[in-house]
C-alpha positions as CSV (number, residue, x, y, z in Angstrom):
1,M,0.0,0.0,0.0
2,A,1.4,3.4,-1.0
3,K,2.0,6.0,1.7
4,K,-0.1,9.1,1.6
5,K,2.0,12.2,0.6
6,I,2.0,14.8,3.3
7,D,1.6,18.4,2.0
8,R,4.0,20.9,3.5
9,R,1.5,23.7,3.4
10,T,-1.1,21.6,5.3
11,V,1.4,20.7,8.0
12,E,2.5,24.3,8.4
13,F,-1.1,25.5,8.4
14,K,-2.0,22.9,11.1
15,I,0.9,24.2,13.2
16,M,-0.3,27.8,12.8
17,V,-3.9,26.9,13.8
18,T,-2.7,24.9,16.8
19,A,-0.5,27.8,18.0
20,Y,-3.4,30.2,17.5
21,L,-5.7,27.9,19.6
22,Y,-3.1,27.6,22.3
23,R,-2.6,31.4,22.5
24,S,-6.2,32.3,22.3
25,G,-7.6,29.7,24.6
26,Y,-10.1,28.5,22.0
27,N,-10.6,24.9,21.0
28,K,-11.4,23.5,17.6
29,S,-15.1,23.3,18.3
30,E,-15.2,27.1,19.1
31,L,-13.1,27.8,16.0
32,A,-15.5,25.8,13.8
33,E,-18.4,27.8,15.3
34,K,-16.6,31.1,14.4
35,L,-16.1,29.8,10.9
36,Q,-19.8,28.8,10.7
37,I,-18.9,25.2,9.8
38,S,-19.3,21.9,11.6
39,Q,-16.5,20.5,13.7
40,S,-16.1,17.5,11.4
41,S,-15.8,19.9,8.4
42,L,-13.0,21.8,10.3
43,Y,-11.1,18.6,11.0
44,N,-11.4,17.5,7.3
45,K,-10.2,20.9,6.1
46,L,-7.3,21.1,8.6
47,N,-6.1,17.8,7.0
48,N,-6.2,19.3,3.5
49,I,-5.9,23.1,3.3
50,D,-7.3,23.1,-0.2
51,R,-10.7,22.1,1.0
52,F,-11.3,25.5,2.6
53,T,-13.5,27.8,0.6
54,L,-12.2,31.3,-0.1
55,W,-14.6,32.8,2.3
56,E,-13.6,30.3,5.1
57,F,-9.9,30.9,4.4
58,R,-10.4,34.7,4.5
59,R,-12.4,34.4,7.7
60,L,-9.8,32.2,9.3
61,I,-7.0,34.7,8.4
62,Q,-9.1,37.4,10.0
63,I,-9.8,35.4,13.1
64,M,-6.2,34.3,13.6
65,Q,-4.9,37.8,12.7
66,L,-2.3,36.4,10.3
67,D,0.2,38.9,8.8
68,E,1.1,39.0,5.1
69,K,4.3,36.9,5.5
70,Q,2.3,34.1,7.2
71,I,-0.4,34.2,4.5
72,M,2.2,34.0,1.7
73,C,3.8,31.0,3.4
74,L,0.5,29.2,3.0
75,C,0.0,30.2,-0.6
76,A,3.4,29.2,-1.9
């Protein structure tokens, strides 16, 4: 069975989200609520950054208060 390829962007994104949750005191359930998506949708999207809609991604950037350098890192 072939190993699943791990996307660098997805890993870095998950680290950023985890750091945000730690700093803010929120949990993934609360973050999903802020994004107006279900908790299971958030888990799926965190495992594949490409599954986020543009609106969800923009909202997440706004919630996490990411700067331009951090955003560019995710888009490269």
